[in-house]
C-alpha positions as CSV (number, residue, x, y, z in Angstrom):
1,M,-13.2,37.9,42.7
2,S,-10.8,38.4,39.9
3,N,-8.9,35.4,41.1
4,D,-12.0,33.1,40.5
5,K,-12.4,34.4,37.0
6,E,-8.7,33.9,36.3
7,L,-8.9,30.3,37.5
8,E,-12.0,29.6,35.4
9,S,-10.4,31.1,32.3
10,R,-7.2,29.1,32.9
11,R,-9.2,25.8,33.3
12,Q,-11.2,26.5,30.1
13,F,-7.9,27.2,28.2
14,L,-6.4,24.0,29.5
15,K,-9.4,22.0,28.4
16,I,-9.4,23.4,24.9
17,A,-5.6,23.0,24.6
18,G,-5.7,19.4,25.9
19,G,-8.5,18.6,23.5
20,T,-6.6,20.1,20.6
21,V,-3.4,18.2,21.4
22,A,-5.4,14.9,21.7
23,A,-7.1,15.5,18.4
24,A,-3.9,16.4,16.7
25,A,-2.3,13.2,18.0
26,M,-5.2,11.1,16.8
27,I,-5.1,12.6,13.3
28,G,-1.3,12.1,13.1
29,A,-1.7,8.5,14.3
30,L,-4.2,7.5,11.5
31,P,-2.6,5.1,9.0
32,R,-2.0,6.6,5.7
33,T,-2.6,4.2,2.9
34,A,-1.7,4.7,-0.7
35,R,-4.1,3.9,-3.4
36,A,-3.0,1.5,-6.1
37,A,-3.3,4.2,-8.7
38,D,-0.8,6.3,-6.7
39,L,1.8,3.5,-6.6
40,P,4.6,3.5,-9.2
41,H,4.7,0.6,-11.6
42,V,7.4,-2.0,-11.2
43,S,10.0,-1.6,-13.9
44,P,11.4,-4.8,-15.6
45,D,14.8,-3.2,-14.8
46,D,14.1,-3.1,-11.1
47,P,16.6,-5.4,-9.2
48,T,13.8,-7.3,-7.4
49,A,11.8,-7.7,-10.7
50,K,14.9,-9.1,-12.4
51,A,15.6,-11.5,-9.5
52,L,12.0,-12.8,-9.6
53,G,11.8,-12.9,-13.4
54,Y,8.9,-10.4,-13.4
55,V,7.4,-9.7,-16.8
56,E,4.6,-7.2,-17.6
57,D,2.8,-9.8,-19.8
58,A,2.8,-13.4,-18.6
59,N,2.4,-14.7,-22.2
60,T,5.9,-13.3,-23.1
61,T,7.9,-15.3,-20.5
62,K,9.9,-18.2,-21.6
63,D,10.3,-19.5,-18.0
64,A,9.3,-23.2,-17.8
65,K,7.9,-22.7,-14.3
66,R,4.9,-20.7,-15.7
67,K,1.8,-22.8,-16.2
68,A,-0.9,-21.8,-18.6
69,G,-3.3,-19.2,-17.0
70,D,-0.8,-18.1,-14.4
71,A,-0.8,-14.3,-14.0
72,C,-0.5,-11.7,-11.2
73,A,-4.3,-11.4,-11.2
74,N,-4.7,-14.9,-9.8
75,C,-1.7,-14.9,-7.4
76,Q,-2.1,-14.8,-3.6
77,F,0.5,-12.0,-3.3
78,Y,-1.5,-9.7,-5.6
79,S,-4.3,-7.6,-4.2
80,G,-5.4,-5.5,-7.1
81,G,-8.3,-5.9,-9.6
82,A,-8.5,-8.4,-12.5
83,S,-7.2,-5.8,-14.9
84,G,-4.8,-2.8,-14.8
85,Y,-2.2,-2.5,-12.1
86,G,-2.4,-3.3,-8.4
87,P,-0.3,-3.8,-5.3
88,C,1.8,-6.9,-4.8
89,Q,3.3,-8.0,-1.5
90,L,6.6,-9.0,-3.2
91,F,7.0,-5.4,-4.4
92,P,6.2,-3.2,-1.4
93,G,5.2,0.3,-2.4
94,K,4.9,-0.6,-6.1
95,S,2.2,-1.9,-8.4
96,V,2.4,-4.7,-10.9
97,N,0.4,-5.5,-14.0
98,A,-2.5,-7.9,-13.5
99,K,-1.4,-9.6,-16.7
100,G,2.2,-9.9,-15.4
101,W,3.9,-12.9,-13.9
102,C,7.0,-13.8,-11.8
103,V,8.6,-17.0,-10.5
104,S,7.1,-16.6,-7.0
105,H,3.5,-16.9,-8.5
106,S,1.3,-18.9,-6.1
107,K,-2.3,-19.5,-7.1
108,K,-4.9,-18.0,-4.8
109,A,-6.7,-20.5,-2.7
C-alpha cells in the first residue's frame, strides 16, 4: 500500500516540476524589448554618428546632400514618433532625435 502512495506522490512531484521547468523556459525565451525612452541618445561624438554626419538638428548641417525637409522623422530607418527621440536601425541600441539628420537619410515610402 505504501508503495502506491509513494509512486503517486512521485508522479505528482514530477508533473509539478516539469511544468515549472517548462514555464521558466518560456519566460526566459520571451524577447525583451527596450522602449525608446530607455535607449541612450546618440552622441554627436559617437564614431558611427561622425561617420554618418549625424546632427541633432537637421537645420544645422552644412552637408550638401541634405534636401529641405529631410529629417530622421521621415527616414525609413527611423521608427520613433514625429517628435522627441526614437530608435534608428543605423544606431542599434540607441535613439536619435526626430529632428536630426545623417547622410544615410532615405525618405519613407
